[in-house]
Backbone as a ProteinNet text record, in pm:
[ID]
protein_1_A
[PRIMARY]
XXXXXXXXXXXXXXXXXXXXXXXXXXXXXXXXXXXXXXXXXXXXXXXXXXXXXXXXXXXXXXXXXXXXXXXXXXXXXXXXXXXXXXXXXXXXXXXXXXXXXXXXXXXXXXXXXXXXXXXXXXXXXXXXXXXXXXXXXXXXXXXXXXXXXXXXXXXXXXXXXXXXXXXXXXXXXXXXXXXXXXXXXXXXXXXXXXXXXXXXXXXXXXXXXXXXXXXXXXXXXXXXXXXXXXXXXXXXXXXXXXXXXXXXXXXXXXXXXXXXXXXXXXXXXXXXXXXXXXXX
[TERTIARY]
2813.9	2803.5	2931.9	2988.2	3113.6	3085.7	3115.8	3097.4	3227.4	3326.7	3457.7	3459	3390.7	3390.1	3246.3	3211.1	3075.5	3089.1	3058.4	3087.4	2969	2994.4	2892.8	2878.2	2753	2721.9	2607.2	2621.2	2510.4	2386.5	2275.2	2152	2095	2152.4	2107	2189.1	2291.6	2381.1	2357.9	2287.9	2262.6	2393.2	2490	2618.9	2692.1	2700.4	2769.4	2692.6	2561.2	2479.8	2498	2503.6	2517.1	2647.3	2751.2	2881.4	2907.2	2817.5	2842.2	2869.7	2798.9	2813.7	2948.6	3024.2	3154.1	3269.3	3243.1	3349.9	3407.4	3344	3398.4	3366.6	3277.1	3242.3	3146.4	3158.2	3065.3	2927.5	2920.3	2792.7	2798.9	2684.7	2669.3	2574.2	2612.7	2526.8	2477.6	2352.1	2293.1	2259.7	2326.2	2320.7	2214.4	2116.9	2017.2	2048.1	2156.2	2183.7	2284.2	2407.6	2502.5	2536.2	2537.9	2582.6	2470	2350	2236.5	2188.2	2186.3	2137.6	1991.3	1952	1815.8	1710.5	1729.6	1631.3	1622.7	1721	1722.3	1680.1	1653.9	1627.9	1502.3	1396.5	1272.8	1291.8	1358.4	1382.4	1473.6	1576.6	1668.1	1593.7	1505.3	1425	1335.6	1269.9	1182.3	1260.6	1387	1469.4	1520.8	1497.7	1547.2	1490	1370.1	1306.9	1389.6	1459.5	1552.1	1693.7	1734.3	1873.1	1909.8	1820.6	1853.8	1886.4	1798.8	1836	1956	1971.7	2085.9	2217.2	2221.5	2343.7	2377.7	2277.9	2300.9	2319.6	2343.6	2351.5	2462.9	2570.1	2682.9	2663.5	2554.3	2531	2565.3	2612.7	2643.4	2514.8	2525.1	2412.8	2392.1	2268.2	2238.9	2170.7	2236.5	2181.6	2141.8	2056.3	2024	2052.5	2134.7	2155.1	2042.6	1965.4	1849.1	1885.9	1807.5	1829.5	1792.9	1846.3	1824.7	1692	1645.8	1520.6	1405.2	1319.1	1216.6	1131.2	1079.8	991.2	1063	1183.7	1262.1	1300.3	1340.3	1385.2	1275.4	1155.7	1046.7	1014.2	1013.6	986.9	1100.2	1224.6	1339.9	1332.3	1303	1299.7	1188.7	1074.6	961.6	998.6	1060.3	1099.6	1205.4	1302.3	1406.3	1345.8	1250.3	1183.7	1112.2	1036.5	961.2	1051.7	1169.7	1263.6	1340.7	1332.2	1400.1	1537.6	1570.1	1700.8	1718.4	1841.6	1874.4	1865.1	1908.5	1910.1	1922.8	1924.4	1935.5	2059.3	2126.9	2224.5	2150.3	2140.9	2063.7	2156	2148.4	2234.3	2199	2303	2287.7	2193	2209	2130.3	2166.9	2066.6	2092.3	2044.7	1937.1	1879.5	1802.8	1795.2	1717.9	1572.5	1513	1372.4	1348.8	1440.5	1431.3	1430.9	1518.9	1528.3	1406.5	1357.2	1237.7	1115.7	1104.1	991.8	995.4	1114	1126.9	1096	1143.2	1117.6	968.5	896.9	752.8	680.2	720.9	658.5	688.4	811.9	850.3	781.9	754.2	693.9	561.2	486.3	357.9	380.3	474.4	504.8	564.6	651.7	714.6	611.1	513.1	406	324.1	297.5	221.9	294.1	425.9	505	544.7	534.5	578.7	729	802.7	947.6	1014.6	1144.3	1223.2	1241.6	1252.5	1273.2	1405.8	1402.9	1526.5	1613.3	1743.2	1835.7	1886.2	1938.9	1988.5	2138.5	2210.2	2344.9	2335.3	2365.6	2350.5	2479.5	2467.7	2580.4	2575.5	2674.6	2680.6	2772.4	2715.7	2786.3	2798.6	2769.3	2796.5	2827.9	2869.5	2914.7	2804.5	2681.5	2570.5	2549.3	2552.6	2533.1	2645.9	2767.9	2881.4	2860.8	2814.5	2795.8	2675.4	2584.2	2469.3	2487.8	2612.2	2637.4	2587.2	2607.1	2566.6	2415	2333.9	2188.3	2142.8	2208.9	2174.7	2209.7	2328	2370	2276.9	2217.3	2130.8	1995.6	1960.2	1831.2	1824.2	1708.2	1692.7	1735.8	1701.1	1729.7	1872.2	1943.8	2076.8	2174.2	2228.9	2329.1	2468.4	2491.8	2624.8	2624.5	2739.9	2759	2873.9	2864.1	2972.7	2987.4	3109.6	3135.9	3175.1	3097.7	3126.8	3230.8	3355.4	3465.9	3459.5	3434.1	3431.7	3322.3	3203.6	3091.1	3113.9	3170.9	3198.3	3296	3401.6	3499.4	3433.9	3349.9	3280.9	3190.9	3121.7	3025.3	3092.4	3219.9	3289.7	3390.1	3384.6	3472.9	3617.5	3640.4	3777.1	3814.5	3938.9	3985.5	3984.7	3952.2	3943.9	4081.3	4165.9	4299.3	4298	4393.6	4389	4377.2	4449.1	4444.7	4308.8	4231.8	4096.7	3996.3	4007.9	3908.3	3922.9	4040.8	4066.7	3971.9	3957	3872.4	3726.1	3660.4	3519.7	3498.1	3590.2	3573.1	3587.8	3681.2	3695.5	3574.9	3519.2	3400.6	3284	3264.4	3157.6	3185.9	3310	3351	3324.7	3364.6	3345.3	3196.9	3117	2972.8	2911.5	2952.3	2901.3	2938.4	3063.5	3108.6	3045.6	3021	2957.9	2818.3	2753.2	2618.7	2617.9	2736.5	2744.9	2712	2732.8	2701.9	2829.2	2814.2	2928.7	2976	3102.8	3163.6	3238.9	3203.5	3263.4	3341.3	3456.7	3533.1	3679.6	3752.5	3892.6	3909.4	4025	4048.5	4098.2	4113.7	4153.2	4049.5	4050.2	3961.3	4012.2	3919.5	3959.1	3900.6	3883.5	3824.5	3912.8	4044.9	4135.4	4172.1	4091.1	4109.3	4231.5	4291.4	4407.5	4536.8	4534.2	4653.1	4653.6	4696.4	4683.7	4758	4880.9	4958.3	4891.1	4836.9	4767.7	4641.2	4570.8	4450.1	4481.6	4586.5	4627.3	4663.2	4740.3	4780.3	4659.5	4565.9	4446.8	4358.4	4344.6	4261.3	4322.6	4453.1	4519.6	4508.5	4523.9	4509.9	4368.7	4268.5	4130.4	4104.2	4159.5	4142.8	4203.8	4320.4	4383.7	4297.9	4224.5	4137.6	4005.1	3979	3857.1	3742.9	3766.5	3662.4	3633.4	3511	3469.4	3486.3	3491.1	3503	3496.6	3487.1	3481.5	3407	3349	3284.3	3389.8	3353.6	3445.2	3377.2	3445.9	3387.2	3432.8	3517.3	3563.9	3592.8	3564.1	3587.8	3731	3828.9	3968.6	3998.4	3913.7	3934.8	3888.8	3798.3	3737.3	3840.6	3934.6	4031	4119.1	4146.8	4226.2	4152.7	4023.3	3944.7	3922.6	3899.2	3879.1	4001.6	4119.6	4242.9	4266.7	4250.4	4281.1	4190.5	4063.4	3968.3	3946.4	4037.7	4039.7	4161.5	4149.1	4266.2	4371.5	4498.1	4607.3	4619.6	4690	4713.8	4786.7	4877.5	4951.6	4857.5	4764.1	4669.1	4576.4	4535	4446.5	4517.5	4645	4721.8	4738.3	4765.5	4778.9	4648.8	4537.9	4408.8	4376.5	4406.4	4379.4	4467.1	4591.4	4679.6	4632.9	4581.6	4529.6	4409	4316.5	4195.3	4226	4320	4361.7	4422.1	4508.2	4570.7	4468	4368.5	4263.8	4182.5	4156.6	4081.8	4157.6	4289.6	4371.3	4380.7	4396.5	4407.1	4278.6	4164.9	4036	4018.3	4064.2	4053.2	4136.5	4242	4328.8	4290.9	4183.4	4137.3	4219.3	4289.7	4370.7	4303.8	4291.4	4232.8	4334.4	4460.1	4568.7	4678.4	4743.8	4844.1	4933.5	5041.9	5135.6	5108.7	5117.9	5123.6	5252.5	5351	5484	5537.5	5576.8	5627.3	5528.8	5401.6	5301	5195	5165.6	5060.7	4924.3	4837	4703.3	4599.2	4496.5	4383.4	4255.8	4146.3	4014.1	4003.4	4053.2	4037.8	4107.8	4223.2	4298.2	4230.1	4171.5	4094.5	3976.5	3907.8	3795.2	3841.3	3958.4	4012	4039.4	4091	4117.9	3987.5	3885.5	3755.3	3703.2	3716.2	3663.7	3740.1	3869.2	3948	3894.8	3868.3	3821.3	3679.3	3601.2	3466.3	3466	3578.7	3587.9	3622.9	3645.1	3680.2	3551.2	3552.1	3434.4	3405.4
4219.8	4325.7	4333.8	4454.1	4473.1	4523.9	4441.7	4478.6	4446.6	4532.7	4509.9	4549.6	4657.4	4711.8	4737.3	4685.7	4701.9	4760	4888.6	4963.2	4961.3	4912	4916.2	5058.7	5101.1	5231.8	5211.6	5256.8	5242.3	5315.8	5246.5	5308.3	5409.9	5416.8	5513	5642.1	5650	5765.6	5854.2	5965.3	6056.9	6112.7	6135.7	6194	6100.1	5971.2	5874.3	5847.8	5844.6	5820.7	5934.3	6057.7	6174.2	6171.8	6109.3	6105.8	5974.7	5878.4	5745.3	5749.4	5836.3	5839.6	5896.3	5955.6	6015.3	5917	5796.9	5705.6	5621	5619.6	5544	5396.1	5353.1	5210.9	5172.3	5050	5000.4	4975.8	4949.7	4927.5	4983.4	5027.4	5072.2	4974.4	4930	4842.7	4922.5	4963.9	5032.6	4927.9	4937.3	4831	4858.7	4767.8	4773.7	4675	4596.6	4491.1	4537.3	4488.2	4503	4647.5	4737.3	4873.8	4963.9	4909.7	4989.5	4933.6	5017.5	4975	4934.4	4840.3	4785.8	4896.3	4992.2	5097.9	5193.2	5187.5	5276.7	5207.5	5078.3	5001.8	5048.6	5077.8	5118.8	5251.6	5346.3	5476.5	5462.1	5377	5355.2	5292.4	5198.3	5135.2	5238	5321	5423.6	5522.2	5544	5638.5	5588.5	5460.9	5405.9	5478	5528.6	5594	5713.4	5780	5887.3	5834.6	5738.7	5692.7	5619.1	5537.6	5458.5	5547.5	5640.9	5727.1	5816.2	5858.2	5942.9	5866.8	5743.5	5664	5624.9	5616.9	5572.9	5683.8	5805.4	5920	5909.5	5838.7	5827.1	5713.2	5639.5	5524.8	5392	5393.7	5268.9	5190.5	5058.2	4973.6	4988.3	4994.3	5009.7	4883.5	4820.6	4705.7	4748.8	4670.9	4689.6	4559	4564.6	4444.9	4438.1	4330.7	4314	4228.5	4242.6	4166.1	4019.9	3935.7	3792	3746.5	3813.7	3774.3	3790	3689.2	3683.5	3809.6	3854.3	3970.5	4095.4	4118	4233.2	4220.6	4099.6	4078.1	4110.7	4065.3	4090.4	4239.2	4307.5	4451.1	4527.1	4487.1	4549.9	4531.8	4409	4378.4	4454.9	4462.8	4537.6	4685.1	4743.1	4884	4906.2	4814.6	4826.1	4817.4	4728.8	4712.9	4841.5	4897.1	5019	5139.7	5138.7	5250.8	5246.6	5133.7	5123.4	5061.7	4988.2	4922.8	4822.4	4802.3	4703.9	4562.3	4543.7	4408.8	4409.3	4289.4	4270	4187.9	4223.5	4136.3	4064.8	3932.3	3854.6	3807.3	3873.1	3835.9	3697	3619.3	3486.7	3397	3400.9	3311	3167.1	3082.5	2945.4	2838.3	2864	2756.7	2814.1	2738.3	2784.6	2815.6	2736.8	2757.7	2897.8	2945.9	3080.4	3185.4	3170.1	3267.8	3262.4	3142.1	3129.3	3191.5	3173.5	3231.9	3384	3442.3	3587.4	3635.9	3563	3601	3601	3502	3493.9	3614	3654.7	3771	3898.4	3911.8	4032.3	4040.6	3925.7	3924.6	3999.4	3994	4064	4214.4	4264.9	4408.1	4450.3	4368	4401.1	4412	4321.8	4331.1	4457.9	4489.8	4611.6	4736	4738.6	4855.1	4853	4735.8	4722.1	4735.2	4689.2	4702.5	4567.7	4574.2	4452.9	4381.9	4248.9	4177.3	4215.3	4224.3	4243.1	4118.5	4137.9	4024.4	4008.3	3890.3	3859.6	3830.1	3879.8	3832.2	3765.1	3637.1	3559.9	3564.9	3606.3	3606.3	3476.4	3390.8	3261.7	3277.6	3259.3	3302	3194.4	3069.4	2961.6	2833.8	2731.3	2607.1	2542.6	2543.9	2483.1	2549.8	2682.1	2754.5	2726.2	2718	2687.5	2552.9	2453.8	2320.5	2314	2410.4	2417.3	2526.3	2568.2	2684.5	2665.8	2547.9	2533.7	2539.2	2469.5	2486.3	2630.6	2703.1	2843.7	2922.8	2898.2	2967.9	2939.3	2822.1	2781.7	2851.6	2918	2987.5	3094.7	3108.4	3190.8	3336.1	3395	3536.7	3563.9	3461.8	3484.2	3531	3648.8	3706.4	3659.3	3642.9	3604.4	3562.1	3514.7	3467.9	3542.3	3553.1	3605.7	3513.9	3476.1	3400.4	3499	3501.7	3592.3	3532.6	3566.7	3501.9	3510.8	3630.1	3647	3559.6	3560.6	3483	3333.3	3291.9	3149.7	3100.3	3177.2	3137.3	3125.2	3220.8	3216.4	3094.1	3062.3	2951.2	2816.4	2805.6	2677.6	2682.9	2790.8	2803.1	2824.9	2891.1	2910.5	3058.2	3086	3222.7	3258.5	3382.8	3422.2	3448.5	3346.9	3358.5	3292.8	3327.8	3280.2	3129.8	3052.1	2907.2	2848.5	2918.3	2874	2914.5	3035.4	3089.5	3040.4	2997.5	2965.3	2858.8	2747.4	2639.1	2680.2	2731.9	2768.5	2875.3	2969.2	3073.5	3016.6	2924.6	2861.6	2773.3	2706	2624.2	2710.8	2824.1	2915.4	2971.1	3006.6	3058.2	2955.3	2832	2728.1	2700.7	2705.6	2685.4	2794.3	2918.1	3028.2	3007.7	2975.9	2960.2	2838.2	2732.1	2612.2	2643.2	2745.1	2782.6	2907.6	2949.6	3065.5	3197.7	3205.1	3326.7	3401.2	3523.9	3603.3	3559.2	3583.5	3547.1	3667.8	3709.6	3828.3	3793.3	3857.5	3838.8	3815.6	3794.6	3755.7	3631.8	3569.3	3446.7	3472.8	3598.5	3636.5	3732.6	3755.1	3855.8	3995.2	4086.6	4225.4	4318.4	4265.2	4344.3	4463.9	4446.8	4557.7	4626.9	4725.3	4793	4884	4908.9	4997.1	4927.8	4795.4	4722.4	4717.8	4826.5	4844.3	4736.8	4707	4608.4	4471.1	4435.4	4307.1	4305.7	4417.8	4427.2	4413.3	4480.9	4473.6	4330	4265.2	4126.5	4034.3	4052.4	3967.4	3987.9	4112.2	4140.5	4082.6	4096	4040.1	3888	3825.8	3679.9	3637.6	3708.4	3673.9	3688.2	3792.1	3810.8	3695.4	3649.5	3535.7	3409.8	3396.1	3280.4	3293.7	3409.3	3426.1	3493.1	3547	3625.7	3749.4	3798.2	3909.8	4046.2	4050	4174.8	4144.5	4249.7	4228.9	4343.7	4314.3	4418.8	4502.5	4626	4721	4780.2	4779.7	4835.1	4978.7	5031.4	5169.3	5224	5351.3	5407	5393.7	5389.5	5379.4	5246.7	5147.4	5016	5012.4	5102	5098.2	5101.1	5197	5198.6	5074.4	5014.3	4891.1	4780.4	4765.2	4661.2	4690.7	4816	4850.9	4816.2	4841	4809.3	4659.4	4591.8	4448.2	4366.5	4405.9	4327.1	4381.8	4467.1	4513.4	4454	4412.8	4359.1	4466.8	4429.6	4523.3	4551.2	4658.2	4690.6	4576.5	4512.5	4399.1	4283.6	4253.9	4146.4	4181	4306	4349.2	4334.1	4377.2	4364.7	4218.2	4132.5	3989.1	3931.4	3967.6	3914.3	3956	4079.2	4126.6	4053.8	4029.8	3959	3815.4	3752.7	3615.2	3612.4	3705.2	3704.2	3741.2	3831.4	3863.5	3740.3	3670.6	3550.2	3440.6	3432.3	3330.9	3352.7	3478	3508.7	3460.5	3488.7	3443.5	3292	3227.6	3081.5	3015.6	3072.3	3015.1	3022.7	3132.2	3147	3042.9	2995.5	2892.9	2752	2742	2610.3	2550.6	2634.7	2584.9	2617.8	2518.1	2539.5	2572.8	2539.4	2568.3	2642.9	2734.9	2818.7	2880.1	2942.3	3006.5	3156.6	3208.9	3352.8	3375.2	3432.6	3437.2	3295.6	3252.4	3115.9	3026.8	3070.2	2994.4	2936.9	2808.6	2744.3	2788.1	2822.3	2871.3	2780.6	2744.7	2669.4	2720.5	2645.3	2696.6	2753.4	2685.9	2744.2	2878.7	2892.5	3017.5	3128.4	3093.9	3192.7	3244.1	3151.7	3192.5	3280.2	3250	3333	3474.5	3484.6	3615.9	3693	3625	3691.5	3747	3669.1	3710.3	3829.7	3835.3	3951.3	4077.9	4072.6	4190.7	4228.6	4132.7	4162.5	4248	4249.3	4327.8	4473.4	4509.6	4647.7	4727.6	4850.3	4938.2	4950.3
-7465.7	-7367.3	-7285.4	-7276.9	-7205.1	-7065	-6965.6	-6825.1	-6751.2	-6769.9	-6709.6	-6562.5	-6531.1	-6395.3	-6353.2	-6234.5	-6182.3	-6041.5	-6028.2	-5906	-5809.6	-5687.6	-5582.6	-5529.1	-5515.2	-5456.5	-5357.7	-5232.4	-5137.3	-5187.4	-5193.5	-5243.8	-5145.9	-5026.4	-4926.4	-4926.6	-5011.8	-5010.8	-5132.7	-5113.4	-5224.7	-5280.8	-5192.5	-5236.1	-5330.1	-5294.5	-5379.3	-5509	-5500.4	-5620	-5719.8	-5668.7	-5756.7	-5835.6	-5779.2	-5846.6	-5919.8	-5907.8	-5963.9	-6113.6	-6185.1	-6331.1	-6375.5	-6282.8	-6316.1	-6300.1	-6252.6	-6211.2	-6324.2	-6439.3	-6552.1	-6550.1	-6462.5	-6454.3	-6566.2	-6612.8	-6713.9	-6655.2	-6525.8	-6458.3	-6317.3	-6268.9	-6131.2	-6062	-5942.3	-5862.9	-5742.8	-5746.2	-5632.2	-5526.9	-5413.6	-5314	-5208.3	-5198.8	-5092.3	-4980.7	-4997.1	-4900.3	-4794.7	-4802.8	-4692.2	-4657.2	-4754.2	-4726.3	-4675.2	-4658.6	-4610.8	-4477.7	-4374.1	-4243.1	-4252.1	-4166.6	-4176.6	-4169.7	-4082	-4065.5	-4183.6	-4273.8	-4389	-4518.6	-4510.8	-4633.8	-4707.7	-4635.8	-4700.9	-4774.2	-4709.4	-4773.3	-4894.6	-4883	-4995.8	-5113.1	-5083.1	-5188.6	-5257.1	-5179	-5235.9	-5322	-5285.3	-5359.5	-5492.3	-5523.6	-5650.3	-5771.4	-5759	-5874	-5921.5	-5829.1	-5869.2	-5888.5	-5805	-5805.3	-5934	-5987.1	-6106.1	-6225.7	-6265	-6378.3	-6350.6	-6225.6	-6191.3	-6208	-6158.9	-6167.4	-6310.6	-6396.6	-6533.7	-6634.1	-6588.4	-6680.3	-6782.5	-6749.2	-6843	-6942.1	-6927.5	-7014.5	-6950.4	-6825.7	-6755.8	-6730.8	-6735.2	-6696.9	-6546.3	-6503.9	-6361.7	-6309.7	-6211.8	-6141.6	-6000.7	-5938.7	-5798.1	-5726.1	-5618.3	-5537.3	-5435.1	-5445	-5358.6	-5237.7	-5133.8	-5011.7	-5031	-4943.5	-4955.3	-4894	-4787.3	-4723.2	-4821.4	-4828.1	-4933.2	-4940.5	-4827	-4828.4	-4876.6	-4824.6	-4869.1	-5015.5	-5055.8	-5193.2	-5293.8	-5266.4	-5358.9	-5369.3	-5257	-5259	-5328.8	-5302.3	-5368.6	-5519.6	-5562	-5704.7	-5775.4	-5712.1	-5768.6	-5787	-5685.4	-5693.6	-5801.6	-5810.7	-5913.5	-6053.4	-6068.4	-6197.6	-6237.2	-6145.2	-6174.5	-6194.4	-6132.9	-6147.3	-6279.4	-6350.4	-6479.2	-6474.9	-6368.3	-6360.2	-6473	-6512.3	-6616.3	-6563.3	-6436.8	-6382.3	-6231.6	-6176.3	-6032.4	-6000.3	-5891.9	-5829.5	-5717.4	-5728.8	-5632.8	-5521.6	-5405.1	-5292.8	-5242.2	-5210.4	-5150.5	-5230.6	-5364	-5450.1	-5416.5	-5404.2	-5358.8	-5454.8	-5531.2	-5611.8	-5730.3	-5839.9	-5956.6	-5922.9	-5834	-5797.9	-5743.6	-5662.9	-5606.5	-5717.5	-5815.3	-5923.5	-6014.4	-6040	-6124.3	-6056.9	-5926.1	-5853.6	-5860.3	-5841.7	-5849.8	-5991.4	-6092.1	-6231.1	-6261.8	-6210.6	-6235.3	-6175.1	-6056.3	-5993.3	-6071.5	-6117.7	-6191.5	-6327.2	-6387	-6520.8	-6523.3	-6414.1	-6406.8	-6416.6	-6339.2	-6341	-6474.9	-6530.2	-6659	-6769.9	-6768.9	-6869.5	-6849.2	-6724.3	-6693.6	-6744.8	-6727.6	-6767.4	-6914	-6977.2	-7115.8	-7130.7	-7030.5	-7033.4	-7057.2	-7094.1	-7112	-6978.2	-6978.9	-6853.3	-6787.7	-6656.1	-6580.5	-6594	-6609.9	-6604.8	-6462.4	-6433.9	-6300.1	-6304	-6204.8	-6174.6	-6038.9	-6034.2	-5910.6	-5830	-5704.9	-5611.2	-5532.3	-5552.4	-5485.2	-5365.1	-5245.4	-5125.3	-5018.1	-5051.6	-4957.4	-5034.5	-4961.2	-5025.7	-5108.5	-5058	-5130.5	-5265.4	-5267.8	-5393.6	-5492.2	-5442.5	-5531.2	-5600.3	-5525.1	-5582	-5675.4	-5666.2	-5757.6	-5862.5	-5885.1	-5970.4	-6113.5	-6172.3	-6312	-6330.9	-6248.9	-6263.5	-6244	-6153.7	-6134.7	-6260.4	-6314.9	-6436.6	-6553.4	-6554.3	-6666	-6664.9	-6555.8	-6549.4	-6658.2	-6718.3	-6838	-6817.3	-6704.9	-6684.6	-6639.1	-6601.6	-6545.4	-6653.5	-6632.1	-6721.2	-6682.8	-6552.2	-6507	-6361.3	-6316.6	-6180	-6113.3	-5981.1	-5898.1	-5777.9	-5745.1	-5623.2	-5513.4	-5405.7	-5294.4	-5201.5	-5223.3	-5154	-5002.5	-4949	-4803.4	-4742	-4802	-4748.2	-4764.3	-4877.7	-4897.2	-4791	-4768.6	-4666.9	-4530.1	-4496.5	-4367.5	-4357.6	-4467.8	-4465.1	-4442.8	-4477.7	-4459	-4343.7	-4267.2	-4151.9	-4189	-4303.4	-4353.3	-4351.8	-4384.1	-4400.4	-4548.8	-4585.5	-4725.8	-4788	-4785.9	-4844.2	-4982.5	-5068.2	-5207.3	-5221.9	-5142.1	-5160.1	-5122.2	-5037.6	-5002.2	-5109.6	-5160.8	-5252.3	-5395.7	-5432.5	-5572.5	-5627.4	-5556.1	-5607.1	-5619.5	-5513.9	-5532.1	-5637.6	-5647.8	-5749.3	-5890.6	-5907.7	-6039.5	-6072.7	-5973.5	-5997.9	-6045.5	-5982.2	-6023.1	-6162.4	-6186.1	-6318	-6428.5	-6406	-6506.3	-6528.8	-6423.1	-6437.4	-6525.7	-6504.1	-6586.2	-6732.7	-6757.3	-6895.5	-6962.1	-6884.9	-6941.5	-6994.1	-6934.8	-6977.7	-7065.7	-7107.8	-7196.7	-7129.2	-6997.7	-6923.4	-6885.7	-6838.9	-6796.5	-6658.8	-6631	-6503.7	-6450.3	-6329.1	-6270.3	-6144.1	-6129.1	-6006.2	-6032.5	-5923.9	-5929.9	-5843.3	-5850.9	-5775.3	-5633.6	-5600.3	-5464.2	-5409.5	-5280.4	-5224.5	-5261	-5285.3	-5315.2	-5209.6	-5088.1	-4980.4	-4944.7	-4952.7	-4922.9	-5054.4	-5092.2	-5220.3	-5220.8	-5105.5	-5099.8	-5141.7	-5152.7	-5197	-5350.4	-5409.5	-5554	-5632.7	-5595.3	-5670.3	-5667.2	-5551.7	-5539.4	-5624.5	-5629.9	-5711.5	-5859.8	-5902.8	-6043.4	-6080.4	-5994.2	-6021.1	-6024	-5929.7	-5924.6	-6047.1	-6090	-6206.6	-6334	-6348.8	-6467.4	-6469.2	-6352.4	-6344.2	-6383.6	-6332.9	-6365.5	-6514.6	-6574.9	-6718.8	-6797.1	-6754.3	-6822.5	-6812.4	-6702.9	-6683.9	-6758.9	-6817.4	-6895	-6823.2	-6702.3	-6637.1	-6722.6	-6716.2	-6802.7	-6737.6	-6606.1	-6533.1	-6385.5	-6304.2	-6159.4	-6093.6	-5978.4	-5900.8	-5829.2	-5800	-5737	-5614.4	-5501.2	-5380	-5354.9	-5444	-5430.2	-5569.5	-5595.9	-5730.5	-5780.7	-5688.8	-5730.7	-5799.6	-5779.5	-5839.1	-5984.2	-6022.1	-6155.6	-6268	-6271.4	-6382.6	-6387.2	-6271.1	-6267.3	-6341.3	-6313.2	-6377.4	-6525.3	-6559.1	-6699.6	-6783.1	-6726.3	-6798.6	-6806	-6694.7	-6689	-6780.1	-6790.9	-6868.9	-7010.2	-7054.1	-7192.4	-7262.4	-7388.6	-7458.1	-7481.1	-7466.5	-7491.3	-7640.5	-7673.4	-7814.8	-7884	-7810.1	-7866.5	-7901.3	-7811.9	-7838.6	-7954.2	-7960.2	-8069.9	-8203.7	-8208.7	-8332.9	-8372.4	-8272.4	-8299.7	-8354.1	-8291.6	-8334.6	-8477	-8510.4	-8647	-8748.2	-8709.3	-8802.3	-8823.4	-8718.5	-8730.6	-8823.3	-8805.3	-8887.7	-9032.6	-9052.6	-9190.4	-9257.5	-9183.4	-9238.7	-9261.8	-9172.7	-9186.4	-9312.5	-9345.9	-9467.4	-9591	-9593.8	-9705.6	-9713.5	-9596.5	-9594.2	-9640.7	-9599.2	-9640.1	-9791.1	-9850.2	-9996.1	-10069.6	-10001.1	-10060	-10017	-9937.3	-9892.6	-9780.3	-9702.2	-9591.1	-9458.3	-9370.1	-9239.1	-9132.7	-9155.1	-9061.5	-9136.4	-9068.5	-9134.5	-9028.6	-9071.8	-8980.3	-8970.8	-8848.7	-8826.6	-8748.7	-8814.5	-8756.1	-8749.2	-8631.1	-8616.3	-8541.7	-8536.3	-8460.7	-8554.2	-8535.4	-8612.7	-8562	-8653.6	-8620	-8683.5	-8603.1	-8657.2	-8592.2	-8602.4	-8566.1	-8424.2	-8317.6	-8184.3	-8167.8	-8232.6	-8220.9	-8299.8	-8413	-8490	-8407.3	-8339.9	-8255.1	-8139.9	-8082.3	-7974.7	-8026.1	-8146.5	-8204.9	-8225.4	-8272.8	-8291.2	-8158.7	-8053.4	-7922.5	-7866.8	-7894.5	-7850.5	-7915.7	-8046.6	-8117.5	-8079.5	-8031	-7985.6	-7859.1	-7788.3	-7664.5	-7688.3	-7814.7	-7846.8	-7866.9	-7820.5	-7842.6	-7992
[MASK]
++++++++++++++++++++++++++++++++++++++++++++++++++++++++++++++++++++++++++++++++++++++++++++++++++++++++++++++++++++++++++++++++++++++++++++++++++++++++++++++++++++++++++++++++++++++++++++++++++++++++++++++++++++++++++++++++++++++++++++++++++++++++++++++++++++++++++++++++++++++++

């Protein structure tokens, strides 16, 4: 599944929801948490029944970011399930037990509707969650992890600067990959979306580290992420040449061989396969 760009859209804004499908994002995240005032949360939740299909008109996967408070979270998740959302972004996810409890509640509604189970993307937003990242990633419904840089920095009394965020974000990333799950984000904060050069550099760095995509807080960020998390034509050509050479080498009984002036063996062949899997 290719999820290079995941665009946040306030679930309370009919204007933004109506245009969400035009933005080119691989996924839309209808946000019921931070971008919705407390007094508007109930109306935004009720509006999911129209908002989910509207946001997904272009074929983008539609997630709903649910609130962290238990009562709100359960009501948000139930509404997202009934509206046909693909998955949930779980704000301030802290422990596997929390995710399993929510999954058990949703299973009743999913059976009633005869629909596929919602997947979860866990947002890890404090030091405790970062240190429990791998058990969280191991939960059955978890599709991927995101490290919330601004919240993590706040939770440890730090500033959200690159040297502070790098370690916790890499820990979350490694936990996701250790469990075969997706990893979303960059190693720097992207709160200031107007710094285009910094965003491009951060996205390219994250791609080199093996991140699968990143969330976007503004539509202008979407094309940056789509480009950064897509293989270049040069990489695609290299991958094809490696796999072509691998086919010939296998026929001759050779496990290692040269492509140009570079020795190629099993890990590099697998890397080439993964590059080509990212192509439409």
